[in-house]
C-alpha positions as CSV (number, residue, x, y, z in Angstrom):
1,M,19.3,5.1,19.9
2,K,20.2,2.7,17.2
3,L,17.9,2.9,14.2
4,S,17.0,0.0,11.8
5,V,15.2,0.4,8.5
6,I,13.0,-2.2,6.9
7,I,12.3,-2.3,3.1
8,I,10.2,-5.0,1.4
9,T,11.1,-5.5,-2.3
10,K,10.1,-7.4,-5.4
11,N,11.4,-6.2,-8.8
12,E,12.1,-2.6,-7.7
13,Q,15.3,-2.0,-9.7
14,D,14.0,1.4,-10.9
15,W,13.2,2.7,-7.4
16,I,15.3,1.0,-4.7
17,E,18.5,2.9,-5.2
18,N,17.2,6.4,-4.3
19,C,15.2,4.8,-1.5
20,L,18.4,3.4,0.0
21,K,20.1,6.7,-0.4
22,S,17.4,8.5,1.5
23,V,17.8,6.2,4.6
24,E,21.6,5.9,4.6
25,F,21.7,7.8,7.9
26,A,20.3,4.7,9.7
27,D,22.5,2.2,11.6
28,Q,21.0,-0.9,9.9
29,I,19.1,-1.4,6.7
30,V,17.2,-4.7,6.3
31,V,15.9,-5.6,2.9
32,V,13.5,-8.6,2.7
33,D,13.1,-9.6,-1.0
34,C,10.2,-11.6,-2.2
35,G,11.7,-13.1,-5.4
36,S,13.0,-10.3,-7.5
37,K,13.9,-11.3,-11.1
38,D,15.4,-7.9,-12.1
39,K,18.5,-6.1,-10.8
40,T,17.0,-5.1,-7.4
41,L,19.3,-7.3,-5.3
42,E,22.3,-6.4,-7.4
43,I,21.7,-2.7,-6.6
44,C,21.1,-3.4,-2.9
45,Q,24.5,-5.2,-2.7
46,K,26.2,-1.9,-3.6
47,Y,25.1,-0.5,-0.2
48,D,25.6,-1.5,3.4
49,V,22.4,-3.6,3.4
50,E,21.4,-6.9,5.0
51,I,19.4,-8.9,2.5
52,F,17.0,-11.7,3.3
53,S,14.7,-13.8,1.1
54,H,11.2,-14.7,2.1
55,N,8.5,-16.1,-0.1
56,W,5.5,-13.8,-0.4
57,E,2.6,-14.4,2.0
58,S,1.2,-10.9,2.7
59,F,2.4,-7.4,3.4
60,S,1.9,-8.0,7.2
61,K,3.7,-11.3,7.2
62,Q,6.7,-9.9,5.2
63,K,7.1,-7.1,7.6
64,N,6.7,-9.3,10.7
65,F,9.4,-11.5,9.3
66,A,11.7,-8.5,8.7
67,L,11.2,-7.5,12.4
68,L,13.0,-10.7,13.4
69,K,16.1,-9.5,11.6
70,V,16.5,-6.0,13.0
71,T,19.0,-5.1,15.8
72,G,18.0,-1.5,16.4
73,D,16.1,0.0,19.3
74,W,13.9,1.8,16.8
75,V,12.5,0.6,13.5
76,L,11.7,2.7,10.4
77,F,9.5,1.1,7.8
78,I,9.7,2.5,4.2
79,D,8.6,1.2,0.8
80,A,10.9,1.2,-2.3
81,D,8.9,3.9,-3.9
82,E,9.1,6.2,-0.9
83,R,11.9,8.7,0.0
84,I,12.7,10.3,3.4
85,S,12.9,14.1,2.8
86,Q,15.8,16.0,4.2
87,E,13.5,17.8,6.6
88,L,12.1,14.5,7.9
89,K,15.6,13.1,8.3
90,Q,16.7,16.0,10.4
91,E,13.5,15.8,12.5
92,I,14.1,12.1,13.2
93,K,17.7,12.9,14.2
94,N,16.5,15.5,16.6
95,L,13.8,13.4,18.3
96,D,13.8,12.8,22.0
97,F,12.3,9.4,21.4
98,K,9.9,9.7,24.3
99,S,6.8,8.4,22.5
100,S,6.2,4.7,21.5
101,A,5.8,5.5,17.8
102,Y,5.8,8.4,15.4
103,A,3.6,9.1,12.4
104,F,4.4,11.5,9.6
105,P,2.6,12.9,6.6
106,R,3.2,11.4,3.2
107,K,3.4,13.6,0.1
108,N,1.7,11.5,-2.6
109,I,2.9,12.1,-6.2
110,L,0.3,10.7,-8.5
111,L,0.5,10.9,-12.3
112,G,3.4,13.3,-11.8
113,K,1.6,15.7,-9.5
114,E,2.0,16.4,-5.8
115,M,-1.5,15.9,-4.4
116,N,-3.0,18.2,-1.8
117,F,-6.6,17.2,-1.8
118,G,-8.9,14.3,-2.3
119,G,-7.7,12.5,0.8
120,W,-4.1,12.3,-0.5
121,W,-2.7,14.8,2.0
122,P,-1.6,14.8,4.7
123,D,-2.0,11.0,4.6
124,Y,-0.3,10.3,8.0
125,V,1.4,6.9,8.2
126,T,2.9,5.3,11.4
127,R,6.4,4.2,10.3
128,L,8.9,5.0,13.1
129,V,8.4,2.7,16.1
130,C,10.2,1.6,19.3
131,K,11.0,-2.1,18.7
132,D,9.8,-3.0,22.2
133,A,6.5,-1.3,21.6
134,I,5.6,-3.3,18.5
135,I,2.8,-5.8,18.7
136,G,3.0,-6.6,15.0
137,W,1.5,-5.9,11.6
138,E,-2.0,-7.0,10.9
139,G,-4.2,-7.2,7.7
140,E,-3.7,-8.7,4.3
141,L,-4.1,-5.4,2.4
142,H,-3.7,-1.8,3.7
143,E,-1.8,-3.5,6.6
144,E,-1.8,-1.7,10.0
145,L,1.0,-1.5,12.5
146,K,-0.2,-2.3,16.1
147,V,1.9,-0.7,18.9
148,K,1.7,-0.3,22.7
149,G,1.6,3.2,23.9
150,E,1.1,6.6,22.3
151,T,1.8,7.6,18.7
152,H,2.8,11.2,18.1
153,K,2.8,13.1,14.8
154,L,5.8,14.7,13.2
155,T,5.6,17.7,10.9
156,S,8.1,16.8,8.1
157,F,7.0,14.4,5.4
158,L,8.2,11.5,3.2
159,Y,7.6,11.3,-0.6
160,H,5.6,8.6,-2.2
161,L,6.1,8.1,-6.0
162,S,2.8,6.2,-6.8
163,H,0.3,5.9,-9.7
164,R,3.1,6.0,-12.3
165,G,0.8,5.9,-15.3
166,I,-2.6,4.4,-16.2
167,T,-1.0,1.0,-17.1
168,W,0.6,0.8,-13.7
169,M,-2.7,1.8,-12.0
170,L,-4.7,-0.8,-13.9
171,E,-2.3,-3.6,-13.2
172,K,-2.4,-2.8,-9.5
173,S,-6.2,-2.6,-9.5
174,I,-6.4,-6.1,-11.0
175,R,-4.3,-7.5,-8.1
176,Y,-5.7,-5.4,-5.3
177,T,-9.4,-5.4,-6.1
178,E,-9.4,-9.2,-6.0
179,I,-8.0,-9.2,-2.5
180,E,-10.4,-6.4,-1.4
181,A,-13.4,-8.4,-2.7
182,D,-12.2,-11.6,-1.1
183,L,-11.9,-9.8,2.3
184,R,-15.4,-8.5,2.0
185,F,-16.7,-11.9,1.0
186,R,-15.1,-13.7,3.9
187,S,-16.6,-11.1,6.3
188,N,-20.1,-12.1,5.0
189,H,-20.9,-8.9,3.2
190,P,-24.6,-8.5,2.5
191,P,-25.7,-9.7,-1.0
192,I,-24.8,-7.4,-3.8
193,V,-27.9,-6.0,-5.6
194,W,-28.1,-3.2,-8.2
195,W,-28.6,-0.3,-5.8
196,R,-25.5,-1.2,-3.9
197,F,-23.4,-0.4,-7.0
198,L,-25.0,3.0,-7.2
199,R,-24.5,3.7,-3.5
200,V,-20.8,2.8,-3.4
201,I,-20.1,4.7,-6.6
202,F,-21.8,7.8,-5.3
203,T,-20.3,7.5,-1.8
204,E,-16.7,7.2,-3.1
205,F,-17.1,10.1,-5.6
206,W,-18.8,12.4,-3.0
207,H,-16.1,11.5,-0.4
208,R,-13.1,12.3,-2.6
209,F,-14.4,15.0,-4.9
210,V,-16.7,17.0,-2.7
211,L,-15.9,16.3,1.0
212,R,-12.1,16.2,0.4
213,S,-12.1,18.7,-2.4
214,G,-10.4,16.4,-5.0
215,W,-11.4,18.9,-7.7
216,R,-8.9,21.4,-6.4
217,D,-6.0,19.2,-7.7
218,G,-7.1,20.1,-11.2
219,T,-7.0,17.5,-14.1
220,V,-5.2,14.9,-12.0
221,G,-7.7,15.4,-9.2
222,W,-10.5,14.6,-11.6
223,I,-8.7,11.6,-13.0
224,E,-7.9,10.2,-9.6
225,T,-11.4,10.8,-8.2
226,I,-13.0,9.0,-11.2
227,Y,-10.4,6.2,-11.1
228,Q,-10.8,5.6,-7.4
229,T,-14.6,5.5,-8.0
230,F,-14.1,3.0,-10.8
231,N,-11.7,1.0,-8.5
232,M,-14.5,0.7,-5.9
233,F,-17.0,-0.4,-8.5
234,I,-14.6,-3.2,-9.6
235,I,-14.3,-4.4,-6.0
236,Y,-18.0,-4.8,-5.8
237,V,-18.3,-6.5,-9.2
238,R,-15.8,-9.0,-8.0
239,L,-17.7,-9.5,-4.8
240,W,-20.9,-10.0,-6.7
241,E,-19.1,-12.7,-8.7
242,L,-17.9,-14.4,-5.6
243,Q,-21.4,-14.4,-4.1
244,K,-22.7,-16.2,-7.1
245,G,-20.9,-19.3,-5.8
246,K,-19.6,-20.4,-9.1
247,P,-16.7,-19.1,-11.2
248,M,-17.8,-17.2,-14.4
249,E,-15.9,-19.7,-16.4
250,E,-18.0,-22.6,-15.0
251,I,-21.2,-20.7,-15.7
252,Y,-20.2,-20.1,-19.3
253,K,-19.2,-23.7,-19.8
254,K,-22.7,-24.7,-18.7
255,K,-24.3,-22.1,-21.0
256,D,-22.2,-23.5,-23.9
257,Q,-23.4,-27.0,-23.2
258,E,-27.0,-25.9,-23.1
259,L,-26.6,-24.2,-26.4
260,A,-25.0,-27.3,-27.9
261,K,-27.9,-29.5,-26.7
262,N,-30.4,-27.2,-28.5
263,G,-28.3,-27.2,-31.7
264,F,-26.8,-24.4,-33.7
């Protein structure tokens, strides 16, 4: 069976090289770049890689575009900050390829620590799929791969080098919480009132810290639980702003005009 790998990139110069090295066993590597301004493409050109440019639309649309470029019977999706372990590489090589798709666990490395609790492990992701079984990727954020037929689980894992410091985490939260809030707004989420904030905060903390034993990952487990709870809070604050029907900037301009009319 011929195997094609798909990687979506944008300014990944610090991470793309080792990602490429981890998938060199594939027959074809397709990189779809979304406008990198750093040395990402320069690094990719050092390897046997087919590079395509495609303006950013969404995670799903980028991957669906990439599917048009693959020639393999099977497709492996991987992100630039992920690495195929030696064990997983060998397990893929030994597969009988009788299923439509395969999911494997992902070892998340957050703030420098391999996480085992809090919902971070085993974190199965479906990434190896028969091309003919692919329906397509769906969803704007936390995209999901739709396939025809059964998906089986493998035992070996891939590495995920994520949450690379608090600045990285905050920058990602700024981008992603806006998308998350917009998705909820467009789905006609019930009006946000004060008690909903308390409910989502408590639910997120309880789910990660207690039900999934996030505390067992030590200091990083505490940090990640509190941060993910904070992240959920920001999503709902953004949703509350959207439900007000006017941008905060417009509301403040009106307030400023009212103050001016009353004099200073």
